[in-house]
PDB file of the backbone (N, CA, C, O) and the ligand in Angstrom, with CONECT records:
HET     ZN  A 101       1
ATOM      1  N   UNK A   1      88.804  62.234  84.034  1.00  0.00           N
ATOM      2  CA  UNK A   1      89.869  62.144  85.092  1.00  0.00           C
ATOM      3  C   UNK A   1      89.432  62.971  86.289  1.00  0.00           C
ATOM      4  O   UNK A   1      89.068  64.136  86.131  1.00  0.00           O
ATOM      5  N   UNK A   2      89.462  62.388  87.494  1.00  0.00           N
ATOM      6  CA  UNK A   2      89.020  63.156  88.705  1.00  0.00           C
ATOM      7  C   UNK A   2      90.257  63.841  89.252  1.00  0.00           C
ATOM      8  O   UNK A   2      91.354  63.604  88.747  1.00  0.00           O
ATOM      9  N   UNK A   3      90.119  64.685  90.269  1.00  0.00           N
ATOM     10  CA  UNK A   3      91.152  65.561  90.722  1.00  0.00           C
ATOM     11  C   UNK A   3      92.279  64.833  91.414  1.00  0.00           C
ATOM     12  O   UNK A   3      93.365  65.395  91.552  1.00  0.00           O
ATOM     13  N   UNK A   4      92.066  63.587  91.862  1.00  0.00           N
ATOM     14  CA  UNK A   4      93.187  62.862  92.497  1.00  0.00           C
ATOM     15  C   UNK A   4      93.944  62.043  91.505  1.00  0.00           C
ATOM     16  O   UNK A   4      94.757  61.196  91.875  1.00  0.00           O
ATOM     17  N   UNK A   5      93.676  62.296  90.198  1.00  0.00           N
ATOM     18  CA  UNK A   5      94.425  61.624  89.158  1.00  0.00           C
ATOM     19  C   UNK A   5      94.007  60.238  88.769  1.00  0.00           C
ATOM     20  O   UNK A   5      94.563  59.615  87.865  1.00  0.00           O
ATOM     21  N   UNK A   6      92.986  59.763  89.498  1.00  0.00           N
ATOM     22  CA  UNK A   6      92.369  58.511  89.160  1.00  0.00           C
ATOM     23  C   UNK A   6      91.255  58.530  88.162  1.00  0.00           C
ATOM     24  O   UNK A   6      90.558  59.539  88.052  1.00  0.00           O
ATOM     25  N   UNK A   7      91.046  57.434  87.408  1.00  0.00           N
ATOM     26  CA  UNK A   7      90.007  57.446  86.383  1.00  0.00           C
ATOM     27  C   UNK A   7      88.606  57.506  87.130  1.00  0.00           C
ATOM     28  O   UNK A   7      88.354  56.757  88.074  1.00  0.00           O
ATOM     29  N   UNK A   8      87.782  58.378  86.678  1.00  0.00           N
ATOM     30  CA  UNK A   8      86.393  58.409  87.238  1.00  0.00           C
ATOM     31  C   UNK A   8      85.564  57.277  86.739  1.00  0.00           C
ATOM     32  O   UNK A   8      85.072  57.283  85.610  1.00  0.00           O
ATOM     33  N   UNK A   9      85.405  56.252  87.637  1.00  0.00           N
ATOM     34  CA  UNK A   9      84.837  55.016  87.160  1.00  0.00           C
ATOM     35  C   UNK A   9      83.269  55.135  87.057  1.00  0.00           C
ATOM     36  O   UNK A   9      82.605  54.209  86.593  1.00  0.00           O
ATOM     37  N   UNK A  10      82.713  56.280  87.495  1.00  0.00           N
ATOM     38  CA  UNK A  10      81.261  56.513  87.356  1.00  0.00           C
ATOM     39  C   UNK A  10      80.952  57.033  85.963  1.00  0.00           C
ATOM     40  O   UNK A  10      79.808  56.984  85.510  1.00  0.00           O
ATOM     41  N   UNK A  11      81.936  57.509  85.316  1.00  0.00           N
ATOM     42  CA  UNK A  11      81.760  58.013  83.895  1.00  0.00           C
ATOM     43  C   UNK A  11      81.557  56.744  83.089  1.00  0.00           C
ATOM     44  O   UNK A  11      82.344  55.802  83.181  1.00  0.00           O
ATOM     45  N   UNK A  12      80.432  56.727  82.252  1.00  0.00           N
ATOM     46  CA  UNK A  12      80.245  55.449  81.484  1.00  0.00           C
ATOM     47  C   UNK A  12      81.418  55.109  80.589  1.00  0.00           C
ATOM     48  O   UNK A  12      81.994  56.011  79.981  1.00  0.00           O
ATOM     49  N   UNK A  13      81.791  53.864  80.483  1.00  0.00           N
ATOM     50  CA  UNK A  13      82.951  53.470  79.642  1.00  0.00           C
ATOM     51  C   UNK A  13      82.815  54.013  78.203  1.00  0.00           C
ATOM     52  O   UNK A  13      83.782  54.501  77.618  1.00  0.00           O
ATOM     53  N   UNK A  14      81.628  53.919  77.665  1.00  0.00           N
ATOM     54  CA  UNK A  14      81.551  54.479  76.240  1.00  0.00           C
ATOM     55  C   UNK A  14      81.839  55.945  76.170  1.00  0.00           C
ATOM     56  O   UNK A  14      82.337  56.437  75.158  1.00  0.00           O
ATOM     57  N   UNK A  15      81.530  56.661  77.243  1.00  0.00           N
ATOM     58  CA  UNK A  15      81.884  58.113  77.251  1.00  0.00           C
ATOM     59  C   UNK A  15      83.411  58.362  77.387  1.00  0.00           C
ATOM     60  O   UNK A  15      83.991  59.249  76.762  1.00  0.00           O
ATOM     61  N   UNK A  16      84.013  57.518  78.247  1.00  0.00           N
ATOM     62  CA  UNK A  16      85.482  57.631  78.382  1.00  0.00           C
ATOM     63  C   UNK A  16      86.184  57.292  77.096  1.00  0.00           C
ATOM     64  O   UNK A  16      87.200  57.898  76.756  1.00  0.00           O
ATOM     65  N   UNK A  17      85.625  56.281  76.344  1.00  0.00           N
ATOM     66  CA  UNK A  17      86.214  55.854  75.098  1.00  0.00           C
ATOM     67  C   UNK A  17      86.007  56.914  74.048  1.00  0.00           C
ATOM     68  O   UNK A  17      86.869  57.155  73.203  1.00  0.00           O
ATOM     69  N   UNK A  18      84.822  57.563  74.114  1.00  0.00           N
ATOM     70  CA  UNK A  18      84.581  58.641  73.208  1.00  0.00           C
ATOM     71  C   UNK A  18      85.650  59.749  73.336  1.00  0.00           C
ATOM     72  O   UNK A  18      86.204  60.236  72.351  1.00  0.00           O
ATOM     73  N   UNK A  19      85.909  60.124  74.630  1.00  0.00           N
ATOM     74  CA  UNK A  19      86.924  61.202  74.833  1.00  0.00           C
ATOM     75  C   UNK A  19      88.263  60.673  74.355  1.00  0.00           C
ATOM     76  O   UNK A  19      89.049  61.448  73.810  1.00  0.00           O
ATOM     77  N   UNK A  20      88.572  59.351  74.537  1.00  0.00           N
ATOM     78  CA  UNK A  20      89.824  58.823  74.140  1.00  0.00           C
ATOM     79  C   UNK A  20      89.980  58.893  72.607  1.00  0.00           C
ATOM     80  O   UNK A  20      91.113  58.998  72.137  1.00  0.00           O
ATOM     81  N   UNK A  21      88.911  58.840  71.814  1.00  0.00           N
ATOM     82  CA  UNK A  21      89.080  58.790  70.446  1.00  0.00           C
ATOM     83  C   UNK A  21      89.518  60.178  69.819  1.00  0.00           C
ATOM     84  O   UNK A  21      90.008  60.229  68.690  1.00  0.00           O
ATOM     85  N   UNK A  22      89.326  61.264  70.578  1.00  0.00           N
ATOM     86  CA  UNK A  22      89.679  62.567  70.070  1.00  0.00           C
ATOM     87  C   UNK A  22      91.146  62.646  69.785  1.00  0.00           C
ATOM     88  O   UNK A  22      91.965  62.502  70.693  1.00  0.00           O
ATOM     89  N   UNK A  23      91.493  62.868  68.561  1.00  0.00           N
ATOM     90  CA  UNK A  23      92.947  62.992  68.165  1.00  0.00           C
ATOM     91  C   UNK A  23      93.741  61.727  68.339  1.00  0.00           C
ATOM     92  O   UNK A  23      94.963  61.769  68.476  1.00  0.00           O
ATOM     93  N   UNK A  24      93.045  60.576  68.335  1.00  0.00           N
ATOM     94  CA  UNK A  24      93.710  59.274  68.578  1.00  0.00           C
ATOM     95  C   UNK A  24      94.249  58.612  67.352  1.00  0.00           C
ATOM     96  O   UNK A  24      94.970  57.619  67.456  1.00  0.00           O
ATOM     97  N   UNK A  25      93.914  59.145  66.147  1.00  0.00           N
ATOM     98  CA  UNK A  25      94.348  58.511  64.914  1.00  0.00           C
ATOM     99  C   UNK A  25      95.869  58.352  64.835  1.00  0.00           C
ATOM    100  O   UNK A  25      96.586  59.348  64.927  1.00  0.00           O
ATOM    101  N   UNK A  26      96.351  57.198  64.675  1.00  0.00           N
ATOM    102  CA  UNK A  26      97.790  56.960  64.511  1.00  0.00           C
ATOM    103  C   UNK A  26      98.177  56.606  63.143  1.00  0.00           C
ATOM    104  O   UNK A  26      99.362  56.391  62.889  1.00  0.00           O
ATOM    105  N   UNK A  27      97.226  56.525  62.197  1.00  0.00           N
ATOM    106  CA  UNK A  27      97.624  56.257  60.838  1.00  0.00           C
ATOM    107  C   UNK A  27      97.545  57.441  59.876  1.00  0.00           C
ATOM    108  O   UNK A  27      97.814  57.308  58.682  1.00  0.00           O
ATOM    109  N   UNK A  28      97.154  58.651  60.444  1.00  0.00           N
ATOM    110  CA  UNK A  28      97.198  59.843  59.708  1.00  0.00           C
ATOM    111  C   UNK A  28      96.160  59.886  58.567  1.00  0.00           C
ATOM    112  O   UNK A  28      96.425  60.492  57.529  1.00  0.00           O
ATOM    113  N   UNK A  29      95.018  59.273  58.737  1.00  0.00           N
ATOM    114  CA  UNK A  29      93.933  59.370  57.764  1.00  0.00           C
ATOM    115  C   UNK A  29      92.982  60.506  58.239  1.00  0.00           C
ATOM    116  O   UNK A  29      92.563  60.508  59.397  1.00  0.00           O
ATOM    117  N   UNK A  30      92.666  61.406  57.403  1.00  0.00           N
ATOM    118  CA  UNK A  30      91.875  62.640  57.790  1.00  0.00           C
ATOM    119  C   UNK A  30      90.363  62.444  57.584  1.00  0.00           C
ATOM    120  O   UNK A  30      89.709  63.280  56.961  1.00  0.00           O
ATOM    121  N   UNK A  31      89.811  61.342  58.107  1.00  0.00           N
ATOM    122  CA  UNK A  31      88.378  61.152  57.987  1.00  0.00           C
ATOM    123  C   UNK A  31      87.840  60.357  59.128  1.00  0.00           C
ATOM    124  O   UNK A  31      88.500  59.460  59.652  1.00  0.00           O
ATOM    125  N   UNK A  32      86.541  60.717  59.542  1.00  0.00           N
ATOM    126  CA  UNK A  32      86.029  59.907  60.622  1.00  0.00           C
ATOM    127  C   UNK A  32      85.594  58.488  60.249  1.00  0.00           C
ATOM    128  O   UNK A  32      85.303  57.667  61.118  1.00  0.00           O
ATOM    129  N   UNK A  33      85.555  58.210  58.913  1.00  0.00           N
ATOM    130  CA  UNK A  33      85.150  56.869  58.459  1.00  0.00           C
ATOM    131  C   UNK A  33      86.108  55.776  58.708  1.00  0.00           C
ATOM    132  O   UNK A  33      87.237  55.801  58.218  1.00  0.00           O
ATOM    133  N   UNK A  34      85.649  54.739  59.520  1.00  0.00           N
ATOM    134  CA  UNK A  34      86.584  53.798  60.000  1.00  0.00           C
ATOM    135  C   UNK A  34      87.217  53.021  59.021  1.00  0.00           C
ATOM    136  O   UNK A  34      88.384  52.675  59.206  1.00  0.00           O
ATOM    137  N   UNK A  35      86.554  52.665  57.904  1.00  0.00           N
ATOM    138  CA  UNK A  35      87.145  51.718  56.948  1.00  0.00           C
ATOM    139  C   UNK A  35      88.405  52.224  56.248  1.00  0.00           C
ATOM    140  O   UNK A  35      89.132  51.457  55.616  1.00  0.00           O
ATOM    141  N   UNK A  36      88.652  53.547  56.377  1.00  0.00           N
ATOM    142  CA  UNK A  36      89.885  54.110  55.751  1.00  0.00           C
ATOM    143  C   UNK A  36      91.087  54.070  56.698  1.00  0.00           C
ATOM    144  O   UNK A  36      92.219  54.365  56.316  1.00  0.00           O
ATOM    145  N   UNK A  37      90.793  53.688  57.966  1.00  0.00           N
ATOM    146  CA  UNK A  37      91.905  53.683  58.947  1.00  0.00           C
ATOM    147  C   UNK A  37      92.577  52.312  58.948  1.00  0.00           C
ATOM    148  O   UNK A  37      91.923  51.299  58.697  1.00  0.00           O
ATOM    149  N   UNK A  38      93.862  52.277  59.226  1.00  0.00           N
ATOM    150  CA  UNK A  38      94.629  51.069  59.312  1.00  0.00           C
ATOM    151  C   UNK A  38      94.060  50.196  60.467  1.00  0.00           C
ATOM    152  O   UNK A  38      93.568  50.746  61.452  1.00  0.00           O
ATOM    153  N   UNK A  39      94.120  48.876  60.362  1.00  0.00           N
ATOM    154  CA  UNK A  39      93.528  48.030  61.409  1.00  0.00           C
ATOM    155  C   UNK A  39      94.049  48.248  62.762  1.00  0.00           C
ATOM    156  O   UNK A  39      93.312  48.003  63.717  1.00  0.00           O
ATOM    157  N   UNK A  40      95.295  48.701  62.956  1.00  0.00           N
ATOM    158  CA  UNK A  40      95.913  48.907  64.235  1.00  0.00           C
ATOM    159  C   UNK A  40      95.882  50.374  64.679  1.00  0.00           C
ATOM    160  O   UNK A  40      96.415  50.742  65.726  1.00  0.00           O
ATOM    161  N   UNK A  41      95.252  51.178  63.861  1.00  0.00           N
ATOM    162  CA  UNK A  41      95.083  52.646  64.238  1.00  0.00           C
ATOM    163  C   UNK A  41      94.289  52.706  65.513  1.00  0.00           C
ATOM    164  O   UNK A  41      93.283  52.010  65.652  1.00  0.00           O
ATOM    165  N   UNK A  42      94.742  53.564  66.495  1.00  0.00           N
ATOM    166  CA  UNK A  42      94.089  53.695  67.761  1.00  0.00           C
ATOM    167  C   UNK A  42      92.720  54.236  67.618  1.00  0.00           C
ATOM    168  O   UNK A  42      91.823  53.789  68.333  1.00  0.00           O
ATOM    169  N   UNK A  43      92.480  55.217  66.699  1.00  0.00           N
ATOM    170  CA  UNK A  43      91.123  55.698  66.526  1.00  0.00           C
ATOM    171  C   UNK A  43      90.188  54.588  66.167  1.00  0.00           C
ATOM    172  O   UNK A  43      89.085  54.482  66.704  1.00  0.00           O
ATOM    173  N   UNK A  44      90.649  53.725  65.216  1.00  0.00           N
ATOM    174  CA  UNK A  44      89.810  52.529  64.777  1.00  0.00           C
ATOM    175  C   UNK A  44      89.544  51.637  65.951  1.00  0.00           C
ATOM    176  O   UNK A  44      88.423  51.181  66.176  1.00  0.00           O
ATOM    177  N   UNK A  45      90.678  51.375  66.755  1.00  0.00           N
ATOM    178  CA  UNK A  45      90.501  50.413  67.927  1.00  0.00           C
ATOM    179  C   UNK A  45      89.441  50.991  68.898  1.00  0.00           C
ATOM    180  O   UNK A  45      88.544  50.283  69.357  1.00  0.00           O
ATOM    181  N   UNK A  46      89.582  52.348  69.202  1.00  0.00           N
ATOM    182  CA  UNK A  46      88.640  52.868  70.174  1.00  0.00           C
ATOM    183  C   UNK A  46      87.187  52.841  69.600  1.00  0.00           C
ATOM    184  O   UNK A  46      86.248  52.492  70.316  1.00  0.00           O
ATOM    185  N   UNK A  47      87.017  53.209  68.321  1.00  0.00           N
ATOM    186  CA  UNK A  47      85.631  53.207  67.762  1.00  0.00           C
ATOM    187  C   UNK A  47      85.126  51.746  67.704  1.00  0.00           C
ATOM    188  O   UNK A  47      83.951  51.522  67.997  1.00  0.00           O
ATOM    189  N   UNK A  48      85.931  50.770  67.353  1.00  0.00           N
ATOM    190  CA  UNK A  48      85.485  49.439  67.307  1.00  0.00           C
ATOM    191  C   UNK A  48      85.057  48.954  68.743  1.00  0.00           C
ATOM    192  O   UNK A  48      84.058  48.262  68.941  1.00  0.00           O
ATOM    193  N   UNK A  49      85.951  49.406  69.760  1.00  0.00           N
ATOM    194  CA  UNK A  49      85.532  49.016  71.139  1.00  0.00           C
ATOM    195  C   UNK A  49      84.240  49.691  71.567  1.00  0.00           C
ATOM    196  O   UNK A  49      83.483  49.115  72.349  1.00  0.00           O
ATOM    197  N   UNK A  50      83.959  50.925  71.067  1.00  0.00           N
ATOM    198  CA  UNK A  50      82.700  51.562  71.422  1.00  0.00           C
ATOM    199  C   UNK A  50      81.492  50.878  70.794  1.00  0.00           C
ATOM    200  O   UNK A  50      80.417  50.788  71.388  1.00  0.00           O
ATOM    201  N   UNK A  51      81.718  50.381  69.527  1.00  0.00           N
ATOM    202  CA  UNK A  51      80.663  49.671  68.907  1.00  0.00           C
ATOM    203  C   UNK A  51      80.338  48.356  69.679  1.00  0.00           C
ATOM    204  O   UNK A  51      79.182  47.981  69.875  1.00  0.00           O
ATOM    205  N   UNK A  52      81.450  47.682  70.103  1.00  0.00           N
ATOM    206  CA  UNK A  52      81.310  46.455  70.857  1.00  0.00           C
ATOM    207  C   UNK A  52      80.608  46.709  72.190  1.00  0.00           C
ATOM    208  O   UNK A  52      79.773  45.897  72.587  1.00  0.00           O
ATOM    209  N   UNK A  53      80.905  47.784  72.888  1.00  0.00           N
ATOM    210  CA  UNK A  53      80.214  48.123  74.117  1.00  0.00           C
ATOM    211  C   UNK A  53      78.799  48.387  73.858  1.00  0.00           C
ATOM    212  O   UNK A  53      77.937  47.884  74.577  1.00  0.00           O
ATOM    213  N   UNK A  54      78.499  49.174  72.837  1.00  0.00           N
ATOM    214  CA  UNK A  54      77.096  49.452  72.502  1.00  0.00           C
ATOM    215  C   UNK A  54      76.318  48.190  72.266  1.00  0.00           C
ATOM    216  O   UNK A  54      75.181  48.075  72.723  1.00  0.00           O
ATOM    217  N   UNK A  55      76.899  47.226  71.559  1.00  0.00           N
ATOM    218  CA  UNK A  55      76.282  45.989  71.150  1.00  0.00           C
ATOM    219  C   UNK A  55      76.029  45.137  72.472  1.00  0.00           C
ATOM    220  O   UNK A  55      74.930  44.620  72.667  1.00  0.00           O
ATOM    221  N   UNK A  56      77.041  45.014  73.338  1.00  0.00           N
ATOM    222  CA  UNK A  56      76.985  44.250  74.623  1.00  0.00           C
ATOM    223  C   UNK A  56      75.903  44.927  75.493  1.00  0.00           C
ATOM    224  O   UNK A  56      75.097  44.241  76.122  1.00  0.00           O
ATOM    225  N   UNK A  57      75.889  46.300  75.528  1.00  0.00           N
ATOM    226  CA  UNK A  57      74.932  46.997  76.338  1.00  0.00           C
ATOM    227  C   UNK A  57      73.586  46.735  75.885  1.00  0.00           C
ATOM    228  O   UNK A  57      72.696  46.615  76.727  1.00  0.00           O
ATOM    229  N   UNK A  58      73.327  46.630  74.614  1.00  0.00           N
ATOM    230  CA  UNK A  58      72.040  46.275  74.047  1.00  0.00           C
ATOM    231  C   UNK A  58      71.634  44.922  74.497  1.00  0.00           C
ATOM    232  O   UNK A  58      70.480  44.753  74.890  1.00  0.00           O
ATOM    233  N   UNK A  59      72.496  43.929  74.472  1.00  0.00           N
ATOM    234  CA  UNK A  59      72.216  42.614  74.863  1.00  0.00           C
ATOM    235  C   UNK A  59      71.873  42.601  76.412  1.00  0.00           C
ATOM    236  O   UNK A  59      70.957  41.911  76.860  1.00  0.00           O
ATOM    237  N   UNK A  60      72.643  43.383  77.165  1.00  0.00           N
ATOM    238  CA  UNK A  60      72.441  43.445  78.577  1.00  0.00           C
ATOM    239  C   UNK A  60      71.048  44.031  78.882  1.00  0.00           C
ATOM    240  O   UNK A  60      70.288  43.511  79.699  1.00  0.00           O
ATOM    241  N   UNK A  61      70.763  45.112  78.198  1.00  0.00           N
ATOM    242  CA  UNK A  61      69.461  45.799  78.437  1.00  0.00           C
ATOM    243  C   UNK A  61      68.273  44.924  78.036  1.00  0.00           C
ATOM    244  O   UNK A  61      67.245  44.938  78.712  1.00  0.00           O
ATOM    245  N   UNK A  62      68.402  44.156  76.936  1.00  0.00           N
ATOM    246  CA  UNK A  62      67.277  43.345  76.632  1.00  0.00           C
ATOM    247  C   UNK A  62      67.125  42.158  77.647  1.00  0.00           C
ATOM    248  O   UNK A  62      66.026  41.708  77.971  1.00  0.00           O
ATOM    249  N   UNK A  63      68.304  41.697  78.114  1.00  0.00           N
ATOM    250  CA  UNK A  63      68.280  40.592  79.150  1.00  0.00           C
ATOM    251  C   UNK A  63      67.606  41.116  80.438  1.00  0.00           C
ATOM    252  O   UNK A  63      66.822  40.398  81.059  1.00  0.00           O
ATOM    253  N   UNK A  64      67.916  42.382  80.841  1.00  0.00           N
ATOM    254  CA  UNK A  64      67.336  43.005  82.050  1.00  0.00           C
ATOM    255  C   UNK A  64      65.765  43.149  81.778  1.00  0.00           C
ATOM    256  O   UNK A  64      64.947  42.857  82.650  1.00  0.00           O
ATOM    257  N   UNK A  65      65.416  43.590  80.588  1.00  0.00           N
ATOM    258  CA  UNK A  65      64.030  43.810  80.294  1.00  0.00           C
ATOM    259  C   UNK A  65      63.316  42.467  80.358  1.00  0.00           C
ATOM    260  O   UNK A  65      62.244  42.355  80.953  1.00  0.00           O
ATOM    261  N   UNK A  66      63.919  41.439  79.738  1.00  0.00           N
ATOM    262  CA  UNK A  66      63.317  40.087  79.692  1.00  0.00           C
ATOM    263  C   UNK A  66      63.159  39.519  81.143  1.00  0.00           C
ATOM    264  O   UNK A  66      62.155  38.882  81.461  1.00  0.00           O
ATOM    265  N   UNK A  67      64.144  39.762  81.976  1.00  0.00           N
ATOM    266  CA  UNK A  67      64.123  39.297  83.318  1.00  0.00           C
ATOM    267  C   UNK A  67      62.979  40.019  84.112  1.00  0.00           C
ATOM    268  O   UNK A  67      62.313  39.410  84.949  1.00  0.00           O
ATOM    269  N   UNK A  68      62.783  41.308  83.824  1.00  0.00           N
ATOM    270  CA  UNK A  68      61.737  42.131  84.469  1.00  0.00           C
ATOM    271  C   UNK A  68      60.359  41.615  84.014  1.00  0.00           C
ATOM    272  O   UNK A  68      59.453  41.469  84.835  1.00  0.00           O
ATOM    273  N   UNK A  69      60.197  41.333  82.673  1.00  0.00           N
ATOM    274  CA  UNK A  69      58.953  40.868  82.204  1.00  0.00           C
ATOM    275  C   UNK A  69      58.632  39.547  82.727  1.00  0.00           C
ATOM    276  O   UNK A  69      57.461  39.289  83.005  1.00  0.00           O
ATOM    277  N   UNK A  70      59.604  38.640  82.897  1.00  0.00           N
ATOM    278  CA  UNK A  70      59.387  37.341  83.465  1.00  0.00           C
ATOM    279  C   UNK A  70      58.923  37.433  84.942  1.00  0.00           C
ATOM    280  O   UNK A  70      57.958  36.793  85.358  1.00  0.00           O
ATOM    281  N   UNK A  71      59.667  38.266  85.710  1.00  0.00           N
ATOM    282  CA  UNK A  71      59.387  38.546  87.079  1.00  0.00           C
ATOM    283  C   UNK A  71      57.892  39.041  87.239  1.00  0.00           C
ATOM    284  O   UNK A  71      57.139  38.543  88.077  1.00  0.00           O
ATOM    285  N   UNK A  72      57.528  40.023  86.405  1.00  0.00           N
ATOM    286  CA  UNK A  72      56.190  40.583  86.501  1.00  0.00           C
ATOM    287  C   UNK A  72      55.158  39.579  86.213  1.00  0.00           C
ATOM    288  O   UNK A  72      54.156  39.468  86.920  1.00  0.00           O
ATOM    289  N   UNK A  73      55.404  38.792  85.105  1.00  0.00           N
ATOM    290  CA  UNK A  73      54.404  37.734  84.741  1.00  0.00           C
ATOM    291  C   UNK A  73      54.293  36.735  85.816  1.00  0.00           C
ATOM    292  O   UNK A  73      53.181  36.284  86.092  1.00  0.00           O
ATOM    293  N   UNK A  74      55.365  36.342  86.459  1.00  0.00           N
ATOM    294  CA  UNK A  74      55.464  35.385  87.565  1.00  0.00           C
ATOM    295  C   UNK A  74      54.585  35.887  88.734  1.00  0.00           C
ATOM    296  O   UNK A  74      53.781  35.156  89.313  1.00  0.00           O
ATOM    297  N   UNK A  75      54.798  37.207  89.046  1.00  0.00           N
ATOM    298  CA  UNK A  75      54.117  37.877  90.115  1.00  0.00           C
ATOM    299  C   UNK A  75      52.640  37.870  89.849  1.00  0.00           C
ATOM    300  O   UNK A  75      51.843  37.569  90.738  1.00  0.00           O
ATOM    301  N   UNK A  76      52.250  38.210  88.585  1.00  0.00           N
ATOM    302  CA  UNK A  76      50.825  38.279  88.268  1.00  0.00           C
ATOM    303  C   UNK A  76      50.180  36.856  88.399  1.00  0.00           C
ATOM    304  O   UNK A  76      49.088  36.716  88.950  1.00  0.00           O
ATOM    305  N   UNK A  77      50.863  35.841  87.894  1.00  0.00           N
ATOM    306  CA  UNK A  77      50.451  34.525  87.956  1.00  0.00           C
ATOM    307  C   UNK A  77      50.113  34.142  89.383  1.00  0.00           C
ATOM    308  O   UNK A  77      49.065  33.563  89.672  1.00  0.00           O
ATOM    309  N   UNK A  78      51.081  34.501  90.304  1.00  0.00           N
ATOM    310  CA  UNK A  78      50.950  34.115  91.733  1.00  0.00           C
ATOM    311  C   UNK A  78      49.823  34.861  92.364  1.00  0.00           C
ATOM    312  O   UNK A  78      49.129  34.317  93.224  1.00  0.00           O
ATOM    313  N   UNK A  79      49.604  36.163  91.945  1.00  0.00           N
ATOM    314  CA  UNK A  79      48.497  36.967  92.580  1.00  0.00           C
ATOM    315  C   UNK A  79      47.240  36.349  92.084  1.00  0.00           C
ATOM    316  O   UNK A  79      46.326  36.154  92.885  1.00  0.00           O
ATOM    317  N   UNK A  80      47.116  36.029  90.848  1.00  0.00           N
ATOM    318  CA  UNK A  80      45.837  35.546  90.245  1.00  0.00           C
ATOM    319  C   UNK A  80      45.530  34.151  90.759  1.00  0.00           C
ATOM    320  O   UNK A  80      44.375  33.734  90.677  1.00  0.00           O
ATOM    321  N   UNK A  81      46.490  33.408  91.282  1.00  0.00           N
ATOM    322  CA  UNK A  81      46.205  32.087  91.711  1.00  0.00           C
ATOM    323  C   UNK A  81      46.380  31.887  93.171  1.00  0.00           C
ATOM    324  O   UNK A  81      46.333  30.760  93.664  1.00  0.00           O
ATOM    325  N   UNK A  82      46.594  33.021  93.911  1.00  0.00           N
ATOM    326  CA  UNK A  82      46.661  32.991  95.362  1.00  0.00           C
ATOM    327  C   UNK A  82      47.727  32.083  95.908  1.00  0.00           C
ATOM    328  O   UNK A  82      47.505  31.448  96.939  1.00  0.00           O
ATOM    329  N   UNK A  83      48.886  31.986  95.265  1.00  0.00           N
ATOM    330  CA  UNK A  83      50.003  31.277  95.942  1.00  0.00           C
ATOM    331  C   UNK A  83      51.163  32.137  96.244  1.00  0.00           C
ATOM    332  O   UNK A  83      52.152  31.665  96.804  1.00  0.00           O
TER     333      UNK A  83
HETATM  334 ZN    ZN A 101      93.743  56.355  61.743  1.00  0.00          ZN2+
END
């Protein structure tokens, strides 16, 4: 949270969610292990959201990497064939 009371959007979403998980258990299970928490427990929801974000981020990063590799290969091809 920034000083004007608005959410700091530059803080990565996964980090904001990590902060939100602290003390968020609403089913009163005293363990960090997700499977023991109720499906609607807020701790479990936050942790599952973090897993989802990490998964999507992985897909995004591999897509960016793939795009960069394609662009570099395309550039090399053009340089090698003078077009
Ligand atoms: Zn819980």
